C-alpha positions as CSV (number, residue, x, y, z in Angstrom):
1,M,2.8,2.4,-23.9
2,N,3.4,4.1,-27.2
3,G,6.0,6.4,-25.6
4,L,3.4,8.0,-23.3
5,Q,4.4,8.9,-19.8
6,L,2.8,6.7,-17.1
7,P,1.9,8.1,-13.7
8,E,4.8,7.9,-11.1
9,W,2.9,5.5,-8.9
10,W,2.3,2.7,-11.4
11,R,5.3,0.6,-10.3
12,Q,4.2,0.6,-6.7
13,L,0.7,-0.4,-7.9
14,W,2.2,-3.2,-9.8
15,Q,4.0,-4.5,-6.7
16,R,0.7,-4.5,-4.7
17,L,-1.0,-6.9,-7.1
18,P,-1.0,-10.5,-5.9
19,F,1.1,-12.9,-8.0
20,T,3.1,-10.3,-9.9
21,I,6.6,-10.9,-11.0
22,S,9.4,-8.5,-10.0
23,W,9.6,-5.6,-12.4
24,E,13.4,-5.5,-12.3
25,G,14.6,-6.4,-15.8
26,H,11.1,-6.3,-17.4
27,E,9.8,-3.7,-19.9
28,S,6.3,-2.7,-20.6
29,V,4.7,-4.2,-23.7
30,E,1.9,-3.1,-26.0
31,P,-1.6,-4.1,-24.7
32,T,-2.5,-6.0,-27.8
33,L,-3.1,-9.6,-28.7
34,P,0.7,-10.4,-28.9
35,F,0.9,-9.1,-25.3
36,A,-1.9,-11.5,-24.3
37,K,-0.2,-14.5,-25.9
38,Q,3.2,-13.9,-24.4
39,L,1.9,-13.5,-20.8
40,P,2.2,-16.7,-18.7
41,H,-1.0,-18.2,-17.4
42,G,-1.9,-17.0,-14.0
43,R,0.3,-13.9,-14.0
44,A,-1.0,-10.5,-13.2
45,F,-1.3,-7.9,-15.9
46,L,-1.7,-4.1,-15.6
47,V,-2.8,-2.3,-18.7
48,A,-3.2,1.5,-19.2
49,H,-5.5,3.4,-21.5
50,P,-4.1,7.0,-21.9
51,S,-7.6,8.5,-21.7
52,M,-11.0,7.6,-20.4
53,P,-12.6,5.4,-23.1
54,D,-16.1,6.3,-24.4
55,S,-17.2,3.0,-22.9
56,P,-15.0,1.6,-20.1
57,E,-17.2,-1.5,-20.1
58,R,-16.5,-2.2,-23.8
59,W,-12.8,-1.8,-23.2
60,R,-13.0,-4.2,-20.3
61,E,-14.9,-6.8,-22.5
62,T,-12.2,-6.6,-25.1
63,L,-9.4,-7.2,-22.6
64,E,-11.4,-10.1,-21.0
65,M,-11.7,-11.8,-24.4
66,E,-8.0,-11.4,-25.2
67,L,-6.8,-12.5,-21.8
68,D,-9.5,-15.0,-20.9
69,S,-9.8,-13.2,-17.5
70,T,-12.1,-11.3,-15.3
71,V,-10.7,-7.8,-15.6
72,H,-10.9,-5.1,-12.9
73,L,-10.9,-1.4,-13.7
74,L,-8.9,1.3,-11.9
75,D,-10.0,4.9,-12.2
76,P,-7.1,6.9,-10.8
77,E,-7.0,10.4,-9.3
78,P,-8.7,13.2,-11.2
79,E,-5.4,14.8,-12.2
80,T,-4.8,12.1,-14.7
81,D,-6.9,11.0,-17.7
82,W,-5.7,7.4,-17.4
83,L,-8.0,4.4,-17.0
84,M,-6.2,1.2,-16.0
85,A,-7.2,-2.4,-16.0
86,F,-5.7,-5.4,-14.2
87,G,-6.3,-9.0,-13.6
88,W,-4.7,-12.5,-13.8
89,K,-4.4,-14.2,-17.1
90,G,-6.7,-17.2,-17.6
91,Q,-8.5,-16.6,-14.3
92,R,-12.2,-15.8,-14.4
93,I,-14.8,-15.5,-11.6
94,P,-17.1,-18.3,-12.7
95,E,-20.3,-16.6,-11.6
96,I,-20.3,-12.9,-10.6
97,R,-22.8,-12.5,-7.8
98,R,-22.0,-8.9,-6.7
99,R,-20.3,-5.9,-8.2
100,V,-18.6,-3.5,-5.9
101,R,-17.1,0.0,-6.4
102,M,-14.1,0.4,-4.1
103,I,-13.3,4.0,-3.2
104,P,-10.0,4.8,-1.5
105,H,-8.9,8.3,-0.5
106,R,-7.5,10.5,-3.3
107,R,-3.8,10.1,-2.4
108,A,-4.0,6.3,-2.1
109,L,-1.9,5.5,-5.2
110,K,0.8,7.9,-4.1
111,M,1.0,6.6,-0.6
112,M,0.6,2.9,-1.2
113,G,0.6,2.0,2.5
114,G,-1.2,-0.7,4.5
115,G,-4.6,0.6,3.6
116,E,-3.9,0.1,-0.1
117,T,-2.5,-3.4,0.5
118,Q,-5.7,-4.1,2.3
119,L,-7.8,-2.9,-0.6
120,F,-6.0,-4.9,-3.4
121,E,-5.7,-8.1,-1.3
122,T,-9.3,-7.9,-0.3
123,L,-10.3,-7.3,-4.0
124,Y,-8.4,-10.4,-5.0
125,A,-9.7,-12.7,-2.2
126,L,-13.3,-11.6,-2.8
127,R,-13.2,-13.3,-6.3
128,Q,-13.6,-16.7,-4.7
129,F,-16.9,-15.5,-3.3
130,G,-18.2,-14.4,-6.7
131,I,-17.6,-10.7,-6.0
132,M,-16.0,-8.5,-8.7
133,A,-14.7,-5.2,-7.5
134,D,-13.3,-2.2,-9.4
135,V,-11.3,0.7,-7.9
136,S,-12.6,4.3,-8.5
137,I,-10.7,7.2,-7.0
138,A,-11.9,9.9,-9.3
139,L,-15.5,8.5,-9.2
140,R,-15.6,8.3,-13.0
141,L,-16.8,4.7,-13.0
142,P,-20.6,5.1,-13.0
143,E,-22.3,3.9,-9.8
144,S,-25.1,2.3,-11.7
145,N,-22.8,-0.6,-12.7
146,Y,-22.4,-1.7,-9.1
147,D,-24.5,-3.1,-6.2
148,L,-22.8,-1.0,-3.5
149,N,-19.9,1.3,-2.7
150,H,-17.0,0.3,-0.4
151,L,-15.1,3.2,1.2
152,F,-11.5,2.6,2.4
153,S,-10.7,5.1,5.2
154,L,-12.8,8.1,6.4
155,Y,-10.6,10.7,4.8
156,H,-12.7,11.9,1.9
157,A,-13.4,15.5,3.0
158,D,-12.4,16.8,-0.5
159,R,-15.2,15.0,-2.2
160,L,-18.0,14.7,0.3
161,E,-20.6,16.2,-2.1
162,P,-20.2,13.7,-4.9
163,L,-20.2,10.8,-2.4
164,E,-23.3,12.1,-0.7
165,R,-25.1,12.2,-4.1
166,C,-24.5,8.5,-4.6
167,R,-27.7,6.4,-4.4
168,K,-26.3,2.9,-3.8
169,P,-25.5,1.7,-0.3
170,F,-22.1,2.3,1.3
171,V,-19.9,0.2,3.6
172,A,-16.7,1.5,5.1
173,S,-13.4,0.0,6.1
174,T,-12.8,2.8,8.6
175,I,-9.0,2.4,9.0
176,F,-9.2,5.0,11.8
177,W,-7.2,5.8,14.8
178,D,-7.4,8.7,17.3
179,Y,-4.0,10.3,16.8
180,T,-4.2,12.9,19.6
181,E,-1.7,11.0,21.7
182,L,0.7,10.6,18.7
183,L,0.5,14.3,17.9
184,Q,1.4,15.2,21.5
185,A,4.1,12.6,21.7
186,G,5.5,13.7,18.4
187,L,6.0,17.2,19.6
188,I,7.7,16.1,22.8
189,I,10.0,13.6,21.0
190,R,11.1,16.2,18.5
191,S,11.9,18.6,21.3
192,I,13.8,16.0,23.3
193,F,16.0,14.8,20.4
194,S,16.7,18.3,19.3
195,Q,18.8,18.8,22.4
196,A,22.5,19.5,22.0
197,N,24.0,16.4,23.6
198,E,23.2,12.9,24.8
199,Q,23.1,13.9,28.5
200,A,20.4,16.5,27.8
201,V,18.4,14.0,25.8
202,Q,18.5,11.5,28.6
203,Q,17.5,14.0,31.2
204,M,14.4,15.0,29.2
205,L,13.5,11.4,28.6
206,D,13.7,10.7,32.3
207,A,11.5,13.8,33.0
208,W,9.0,12.6,30.5
209,S,9.0,9.1,31.9
210,A,8.4,10.6,35.4
211,R,5.4,12.6,33.9
212,Q,7.3,15.9,34.7
213,I,6.8,17.1,31.1
214,A,3.2,18.2,30.4
215,L,1.6,17.0,27.3
216,P,1.4,19.9,24.8
217,P,-2.0,21.0,23.5
218,V,-2.7,19.9,20.0
219,Q,-5.4,20.8,17.6
220,P,-7.2,17.5,16.7
221,P,-8.5,17.1,13.1
222,D,-11.9,18.5,12.4
223,P,-14.2,15.5,13.1
224,Y,-17.1,17.0,11.1
225,P,-16.1,15.7,7.6
226,L,-15.1,12.3,9.1
227,R,-18.5,12.1,10.8
228,R,-20.2,13.0,7.5
229,V,-18.4,10.0,5.9
230,L,-19.5,7.7,8.7
231,Q,-23.1,8.8,8.1
232,L,-22.9,7.4,4.6
233,A,-22.2,3.8,5.7
234,R,-24.7,1.2,6.6
235,V,-22.0,-1.1,7.9
236,L,-18.6,-0.2,9.4
237,M,-15.7,-2.6,9.1
238,P,-12.9,-1.7,11.6
239,N,-9.8,-3.9,11.7
240,A,-10.0,-4.4,15.5
241,Q,-12.2,-4.1,18.5
242,R,-10.0,-1.3,19.8
243,E,-10.6,0.6,16.6
244,S,-14.3,0.1,17.0
245,E,-14.1,1.5,20.5
246,S,-12.2,4.5,19.2
247,L,-15.0,5.2,16.7
248,R,-17.5,5.1,19.5
249,R,-15.4,7.4,21.7
250,V,-14.5,10.0,19.1
251,F,-17.7,10.1,17.0
252,G,-20.3,8.6,19.3
253,V,-20.9,5.7,16.8
254,T,-23.7,3.6,18.4
255,E,-26.3,2.9,15.7
256,Q,-24.4,1.4,12.7
257,S,-23.8,-2.2,12.3
258,V,-20.2,-3.2,12.9
259,V,-18.4,-6.2,11.4
260,L,-14.9,-6.7,12.5
261,V,-12.6,-7.5,9.5
262,P,-9.1,-8.4,10.7
263,N,-6.1,-7.2,8.8
264,A,-4.2,-10.0,7.1
265,I,-1.3,-11.1,4.9
266,R,-0.6,-13.4,2.0
267,P,1.3,-16.4,3.6
268,E,3.0,-17.7,0.5
269,R,5.2,-14.6,0.2
270,F,6.7,-15.1,3.6
271,L,6.8,-18.8,4.4
272,N,10.1,-20.6,3.6
273,T,11.7,-17.4,2.4
274,D,15.4,-17.3,1.6
275,P,17.7,-14.9,3.5
276,K,20.5,-15.2,0.9
277,P,19.4,-12.4,-1.5
278,F,19.3,-9.9,1.4
279,V,22.6,-11.1,3.0
280,E,24.4,-11.0,-0.4
281,R,23.2,-7.4,-1.1
282,Y,23.6,-5.8,2.3
283,G,26.1,-8.1,4.1
284,L,23.9,-8.3,7.2
285,H,22.5,-11.3,9.1
286,D,21.0,-11.9,12.5
287,F,19.8,-8.3,13.3
288,V,16.9,-6.3,14.6
289,L,14.7,-5.2,11.7
290,C,12.2,-2.3,11.6
291,A,10.3,-2.4,8.3
292,A,8.2,0.8,8.1
293,R,8.1,4.3,6.9
294,I,10.4,6.5,8.9
295,E,7.9,8.7,10.7
296,P,6.8,9.6,14.3
297,N,4.1,6.9,14.5
298,K,6.6,4.1,13.8
299,N,8.8,5.5,16.6
300,Q,12.2,4.7,15.1
301,L,13.9,7.4,17.1
302,M,13.1,5.8,20.4
303,L,14.1,2.4,19.1
304,I,17.5,3.8,18.0
305,W,18.0,5.4,21.4
306,A,17.0,2.2,23.2
307,L,19.5,0.1,21.4
308,R,22.3,2.6,21.2
309,K,24.6,0.9,23.7
310,T,23.6,-2.7,23.0
311,G,25.8,-3.3,19.9
312,L,22.8,-5.0,18.3
313,P,22.6,-4.3,14.5
314,L,19.5,-2.3,13.7
315,V,18.2,-2.2,10.1
316,L,15.7,0.5,9.2
317,A,13.9,-0.6,5.9
318,G,11.4,2.1,4.7
319,K,11.1,5.3,2.9
320,E,11.5,8.6,4.8
321,G,7.9,9.7,5.3
322,D,8.9,12.7,7.4
323,P,12.2,14.2,6.4
324,E,12.7,16.3,9.6
325,Y,12.1,13.2,11.7
326,A,14.3,11.1,9.6
327,A,17.1,13.7,10.0
328,L,16.8,13.3,13.8
329,C,17.0,9.5,13.4
330,R,20.2,9.8,11.4
331,R,21.7,12.3,13.9
332,W,21.4,10.0,16.8
333,A,22.0,6.7,15.0
334,G,25.3,4.9,15.9
335,T,27.4,2.7,13.7
336,N,25.0,-0.2,14.5
337,V,22.1,1.4,12.6
338,H,21.7,0.8,8.9
339,F,19.3,2.9,6.7
340,I,18.5,0.9,3.6
341,G,15.4,2.6,2.3
342,A,12.2,0.9,1.0
343,L,12.6,-2.7,-0.2
344,S,10.8,-4.6,-3.0
345,P,8.3,-7.2,-1.6
346,E,10.8,-10.0,-2.6
347,M,13.7,-8.3,-0.9
348,L,11.6,-7.5,2.2
349,A,10.7,-11.1,2.5
350,S,14.4,-12.0,2.4
351,A,15.1,-9.4,5.0
352,Y,12.6,-11.0,7.4
353,A,14.3,-14.3,6.9
354,A,17.7,-12.8,7.6
355,A,16.6,-11.0,10.8
356,R,16.3,-12.4,14.3
357,V,13.8,-9.8,15.6
358,H,11.3,-7.4,14.0
359,A,10.8,-4.4,16.2
360,L,8.0,-1.9,15.6
361,P,7.3,0.0,18.9
362,S,4.6,2.2,17.2
363,W,2.1,4.5,18.9
364,S,-0.8,2.9,17.0
365,E,-1.1,-0.2,14.7
366,T,-3.9,-2.5,13.7
367,P,-1.7,-4.5,14.0
368,G,0.9,-3.5,11.5
369,L,1.0,-5.9,8.5
370,V,4.8,-6.1,8.7
371,N,4.4,-7.6,12.2
372,L,2.3,-10.4,10.7
373,E,4.7,-10.9,7.8
374,A,7.7,-11.0,10.0
375,A,6.1,-13.6,12.3
376,L,5.5,-15.9,9.3
377,A,9.1,-15.5,8.2
378,G,10.3,-16.6,11.6
379,C,11.1,-13.3,13.4
380,S,10.4,-12.8,17.1
381,L,8.3,-9.6,17.6
382,V,8.5,-6.4,19.5
383,V,5.4,-4.2,19.3
384,G,3.9,-1.2,21.0
385,N,1.1,-1.5,23.6
386,H,-1.0,1.5,22.7
387,G,-2.6,0.1,19.5
388,A,-4.3,-3.2,18.6
389,E,-1.2,-5.3,18.6
390,Q,-2.1,-7.0,21.9
391,E,-5.5,-7.9,20.4
392,Y,-3.9,-9.5,17.4
393,L,-0.7,-11.1,18.7
394,G,-1.3,-11.6,22.4
395,E,1.5,-13.8,24.0
396,W,3.2,-14.2,20.6
397,A,4.8,-10.7,20.8
398,H,6.9,-8.8,23.3
399,M,5.0,-5.6,24.3
400,C,6.6,-2.3,25.1
401,D,5.6,1.2,26.0
402,P,6.5,3.4,23.0
403,S,7.2,6.4,25.3
404,D,9.7,4.5,27.4
405,A,13.2,3.7,26.0
406,Q,13.9,1.3,28.8
407,S,10.7,-0.6,28.1
408,I,11.7,-0.9,24.4
409,Y,15.2,-2.1,25.3
410,E,13.8,-4.8,27.6
411,A,11.3,-6.0,25.0
412,V,14.1,-6.2,22.4
413,Q,16.4,-8.1,24.7
414,Q,13.6,-10.6,25.5
415,A,12.8,-11.0,21.8
416,W,16.5,-11.5,21.0
417,G,16.5,-14.5,23.3
418,D,13.2,-15.8,22.0
419,T,14.7,-18.5,19.7
420,D,12.8,-21.6,20.7
421,P,11.8,-23.4,17.4
422,A,8.6,-24.7,18.8
423,R,7.5,-21.2,19.9
424,R,8.5,-19.8,16.5
425,E,6.3,-22.4,14.8
426,A,3.4,-21.7,17.2
427,R,3.6,-18.0,16.4
428,R,3.5,-18.8,12.7
429,Q,0.4,-21.0,13.2
430,H,-1.3,-18.3,15.2
431,V,-1.0,-15.9,12.2
432,L,-2.0,-18.6,9.7
433,N,-5.1,-19.6,11.6
434,H,-6.5,-16.1,12.1
435,Y,-5.1,-13.5,9.6
436,T,-5.3,-14.6,6.0
437,W,-7.0,-12.5,3.3
438,E,-9.4,-15.4,2.6
439,H,-10.8,-15.0,6.2
440,A,-10.9,-11.2,5.8
441,A,-12.7,-11.5,2.5
442,E,-15.3,-13.8,4.0
443,R,-16.1,-11.2,6.7
444,T,-16.2,-8.5,4.0
445,A,-18.6,-10.5,1.9
446,Y,-20.8,-11.0,4.9
447,A,-20.8,-7.2,5.5
448,Y,-21.8,-6.6,1.9
449,E,-24.8,-8.9,2.2
450,L,-25.8,-7.3,5.5
451,A,-25.7,-3.8,4.0
452,L,-27.7,-4.9,0.9
453,T,-30.4,-6.6,3.0
454,M,-31.0,-3.5,5.2
455,P,-34.1,-1.5,4.3
456,D,-33.7,2.1,3.1
457,R,-34.5,4.6,5.8
458,W,-36.2,7.9,4.9
459,L,-36.1,10.8,7.3
460,L,-38.6,13.7,7.6
461,M,-38.3,16.7,9.9
462,P,-41.7,18.2,9.3
463,N,-43.6,21.2,10.7
464,W,-46.3,19.1,12.4
465,S,-48.8,22.0,12.2
466,Q,-48.5,21.9,8.4
467,P,-49.7,18.5,7.2
468,D,-48.3,19.1,3.7
469,T,-44.8,18.7,5.1
470,W,-45.4,15.1,6.3
471,L,-48.8,13.7,5.1
472,P,-47.9,13.1,1.4
473,A,-44.8,11.2,2.5
474,L,-46.8,9.1,4.9
475,R,-49.4,8.3,2.3
476,H,-46.7,7.3,-0.2
477,H,-44.9,5.1,2.3
478,L,-48.2,3.3,3.1
479,T,-49.0,2.6,-0.5
480,Q,-45.4,1.4,-1.3
481,R,-45.8,-1.7,0.9
482,S,-42.0,-1.9,0.9
483,R,-39.4,-2.9,3.5
484,D,-38.3,0.8,3.8
485,T,-38.5,2.6,7.1
486,L,-40.0,6.1,7.4
487,L,-38.4,8.1,10.2
488,L,-40.5,11.1,11.5
489,Y,-38.7,13.5,13.7
490,A,-40.5,15.2,16.6
491,G,-38.3,17.0,19.2
492,S,-36.5,20.1,20.2
493,L,-35.1,20.8,16.7
494,N,-38.5,21.4,15.2
495,G,-40.3,22.4,18.3
496,A,-42.5,19.4,18.4
497,N,-44.0,17.4,21.2
498,P,-43.3,13.7,20.6
499,A,-46.5,12.5,22.4
500,E,-48.7,14.9,20.3
501,A,-46.9,13.9,17.1
502,Y,-47.5,10.2,18.0
503,E,-51.3,10.9,18.4
504,Q,-51.3,12.7,15.0
505,I,-49.8,9.7,13.3
506,L,-52.2,7.2,14.9
507,N,-55.2,9.3,14.0
508,T,-54.0,9.7,10.4
509,L,-53.4,5.9,10.1
510,R,-57.0,5.3,11.3
511,Q,-58.4,7.9,8.8
512,L,-56.4,6.2,6.0
513,G,-57.6,2.7,7.0
514,A,-54.1,1.5,7.9
515,D,-53.3,-0.9,10.7
516,A,-50.5,0.4,12.9
517,E,-49.4,-3.1,13.6
518,T,-49.0,-4.4,10.1
519,C,-48.4,-1.3,8.0
520,P,-44.9,-0.5,6.6
521,D,-42.4,0.4,9.3
522,I,-42.8,4.0,10.7
523,E,-40.6,5.2,13.6
524,L,-41.0,8.4,15.6
525,I,-37.7,9.7,16.7
526,D,-36.5,12.7,18.9
527,R,-32.8,12.8,17.9
528,L,-31.2,12.7,14.4
529,P,-29.7,9.4,13.3
530,T,-25.9,9.2,12.9
531,N,-25.9,6.4,10.4
532,D,-27.2,5.8,6.8
533,V,-30.5,7.7,6.2
534,R,-31.9,9.6,3.2
535,P,-33.3,12.9,4.5
536,L,-36.3,14.3,2.6
537,L,-36.6,18.1,2.3
538,T,-40.3,19.1,2.8
539,G,-40.1,22.8,2.3
540,S,-40.4,23.5,6.0
541,S,-38.1,25.8,8.0
542,C,-36.3,22.7,9.3
543,D,-34.8,21.8,5.9
544,L,-31.6,23.9,6.6
545,L,-30.9,21.8,9.7
546,L,-31.0,18.6,7.6
547,Q,-28.8,20.1,4.9
548,V,-26.2,21.1,7.5
549,Q,-26.3,17.6,9.1
550,Y,-26.5,15.4,5.9
551,G,-25.3,17.6,3.0
552,E,-25.9,16.2,-0.4
553,R,-27.7,13.1,1.0
554,C,-30.8,15.3,1.2
555,L,-33.5,14.7,-1.4
556,P,-36.4,17.1,-2.1
557,L,-39.7,15.3,-1.1
558,P,-41.3,15.7,-4.6
559,H,-38.4,13.7,-6.1
560,W,-39.3,10.8,-3.8
561,L,-43.1,11.0,-4.3
562,P,-44.6,9.4,-7.5
563,S,-45.2,12.0,-10.2
564,S,-48.9,12.9,-10.6
């Protein structure tokens, strides 16, 4: 790239794109016509512009002509000036029906975890439904070019205001879990495995199992910014029913439409994989594999302890996400444990093929993409019972209690003996029949259409004794004859009597000659909505309450009314 320094995360990004080739042994080339000619048909490309072009759309059009492809833009974090583009040579979306701006959290390109895999695989699979998506982290791609915004995760507290100023509809892949239990367990596990010797560790584990160790108090994350993000979305897309229930329990989500979109994998990467590359590099075959970041949620410490006297080889394949936790893992690991770091997608697929069991006794997964990948490659599975693994895998995985080393040990022993070829093939078919990105994209496309067909909802919290705080809005709503809904609040927050407000509305409709049965939708409410609404500031004393609740989503009433 003309000697310019690319961001550190670009190689990980390259590995996330479907149908890339391994970067080992390959060098970057100039993004010019010769580059376009030498790239094989169907291969992924990733091109970087060292600064934001004056017209990103013109730059896209140039690349599309050179590469005969539909090109997707990637607007990285604000700390870099780069604009990137990617696509697949010779592959175009025949007819683009929808344009979507996908918005992951700001650290997405540095983390490159399961949520980012979900984003890029969904983006690719949506192409077959005529949906073209770009990725905008810094929000520099103008919203006006898109039909709607798709948030990935709820963790956007650092940019709530620009998100709330957006005018196009939102949907959200929530990727949420209540980590209170994990935080408590993490503190206990660190304390247990910080003991001086094996006997002391076992005594504390026994006490924990007998519920003799009280759960320590933890400070849960502030739910306010997450709730604000939830309020943006017309449709929520959790990955599991258990995640949906968690949203309802933690945030009281009851009003939004929910479309379950299961997590998924790309089958061709893991079917008929060859164990030979992994065996030749690491000298290991027929072992227990745990492919995950080394961190408390993945629970490698308990897995190490559970297998310490079995002699079963245990391979931990993943970067150290928590150095202190990883140090404890190394401290208690015996000679049967092999730390091999993060693997490329190709080598990971080979590792699955070489392993007999994949064990991930996590505290929370939905369901852990590596579990699905390992099942396709032929591994028997050990998973935790505190997340959504049971919902996804049912009888095809061996469940364990992540807090109980004996439970983990028994599940691994059962999985080690689970070698029936017919059962292995049935497990494979279960994943193929339910958890492909094509199925996930179909559900996502449905959620998009659902969001786009929902009417806009405008919210007023007027002073009912001052008609100028609600009458102009009511008149405008009646003359619009649109599908929009006007929500009028009357309750304790503005000191209004709902019955009296209802009579005022009926009397006003009669005076204006409007039929209450056939006029545009008007709703009288006595509690504030928790889902997608556009609050209107009327100049009343209640405006501050709306601004606290909805932030930058609020719009001054004169901006909504037609100019005189």
